[in-house]
C-alpha positions as CSV (number, residue, x, y, z in Angstrom):
1,M,-100.6,-115.8,-8.4
2,D,-97.4,-116.3,-10.2
3,L,-95.6,-113.3,-11.6
4,K,-94.9,-114.7,-14.8
5,F,-98.6,-114.2,-15.5
6,P,-99.9,-111.3,-13.3
7,L,-102.8,-110.3,-14.9
8,E,-106.0,-112.3,-14.0
9,I,-108.7,-112.2,-17.2
10,D,-112.0,-113.7,-16.6
11,S,-113.7,-115.8,-19.2
12,A,-115.1,-112.8,-20.9
13,G,-111.5,-111.1,-21.7
14,R,-111.9,-108.5,-18.9
15,L,-109.4,-107.7,-16.6
16,V,-109.9,-109.0,-13.0
17,T,-109.6,-106.6,-10.2
18,V,-107.0,-107.5,-7.3
19,D,-105.8,-106.0,-4.3
20,S,-103.2,-106.0,-1.9
21,H,-99.8,-108.4,-2.3
22,D,-101.3,-109.5,-6.0
23,E,-102.0,-106.1,-6.6
24,T,-98.2,-105.4,-5.8
25,K,-97.6,-108.2,-8.2
26,Q,-99.0,-106.7,-10.7
27,L,-97.2,-103.1,-10.4
28,I,-94.0,-104.9,-10.4
29,Y,-94.5,-106.8,-13.5
30,I,-96.0,-104.2,-15.3
31,C,-93.1,-101.7,-14.3
32,L,-90.7,-104.3,-15.1
33,N,-92.0,-105.1,-19.1
34,T,-92.8,-101.3,-19.9
35,H,-90.0,-99.3,-21.5
36,Q,-89.8,-96.1,-20.2
37,G,-91.2,-93.4,-22.1
38,D,-93.9,-95.6,-23.5
39,W,-96.9,-94.5,-21.3
40,D,-97.9,-91.0,-22.4
41,F,-99.5,-90.0,-19.0
42,D,-95.8,-90.4,-17.4
43,V,-92.5,-90.9,-19.7
44,T,-90.2,-91.2,-16.7
45,Y,-92.3,-94.6,-16.0
46,G,-91.0,-97.6,-16.3
47,I,-87.5,-99.5,-17.4
48,P,-85.0,-97.9,-19.9
49,W,-84.3,-100.8,-21.7
50,M,-83.2,-99.5,-24.9
51,A,-80.8,-97.2,-23.5
52,L,-79.3,-100.0,-21.3
53,M,-79.6,-102.7,-23.5
54,S,-77.4,-100.5,-26.3
55,T,-74.3,-100.3,-24.3
56,K,-71.6,-103.5,-25.1
57,P,-70.5,-105.1,-23.1
58,V,-73.6,-104.6,-21.0
59,D,-73.7,-103.0,-17.8
60,L,-75.4,-105.2,-15.1
61,G,-74.8,-102.4,-12.6
62,A,-76.7,-99.6,-14.7
63,W,-79.2,-101.9,-15.2
64,R,-80.1,-102.8,-11.5
65,G,-79.5,-99.5,-10.6
66,A,-82.7,-98.4,-12.8
67,I,-84.7,-101.6,-11.8
68,V,-84.0,-100.9,-8.2
69,Q,-85.1,-97.0,-8.8
70,Q,-88.2,-97.6,-10.2
71,L,-89.0,-101.2,-7.8
72,S,-88.6,-98.5,-5.0
73,Q,-91.5,-96.2,-6.4
74,I,-94.3,-98.7,-6.6
75,N,-96.9,-98.6,-3.9
76,G,-96.7,-101.2,-1.8
77,V,-92.9,-102.0,-2.1
78,D,-91.7,-101.6,1.1
79,S,-87.6,-103.0,0.7
80,I,-86.1,-104.6,-2.1
81,D,-84.5,-108.0,-0.8
82,E,-82.9,-109.5,-2.9
83,L,-82.1,-108.5,-6.6
84,T,-80.3,-110.4,-9.6
85,V,-80.2,-109.3,-13.0
86,E,-78.5,-111.6,-15.8
87,E,-78.4,-110.9,-19.2
88,T,-79.2,-113.9,-21.3
89,A,-77.5,-114.8,-24.7
90,N,-80.0,-113.5,-26.6
91,R,-79.7,-109.9,-24.9
92,N,-83.0,-110.3,-23.0
93,G,-83.1,-109.0,-19.2
94,L,-83.6,-111.8,-16.5
95,V,-84.7,-110.3,-13.5
96,S,-85.3,-112.4,-10.1
97,G,-85.3,-111.6,-6.4
98,S,-88.0,-110.9,-3.6
99,V,-89.7,-107.3,-2.6
100,T,-91.5,-107.2,1.0
101,S,-94.9,-105.8,1.0
102,S,-96.4,-104.9,4.5
103,G,-94.3,-107.8,6.1
104,V,-94.9,-110.2,3.2
105,S,-92.2,-111.3,0.9
106,I,-93.0,-111.4,-2.8
107,A,-90.7,-113.3,-5.3
108,I,-89.9,-111.7,-8.8
109,E,-89.0,-113.7,-11.7
110,G,-89.3,-112.9,-15.2
């Protein structure tokens, strides 16, 4: 499963149940694409993208810190092995790297 398209949907449009490393990939993808405060059941979940993007110049260290904090809390992520955070020309965040889950390296791209 490629992290760029982590959610598996069947032909009827239902979410396919996954486990193990595929589940960890989905959790990472969801976390990185959730704005902190958007999920009513846990307003601390996700990345505070709006606050991070509102500073000029962008503080990539703060971006990285927020991402590391959230990735560290995901079930299945044992360690964050590599993490690169960049700002694109149109002010989007680009995150890449890898984490280890039960001895398996999982790539992060997006």
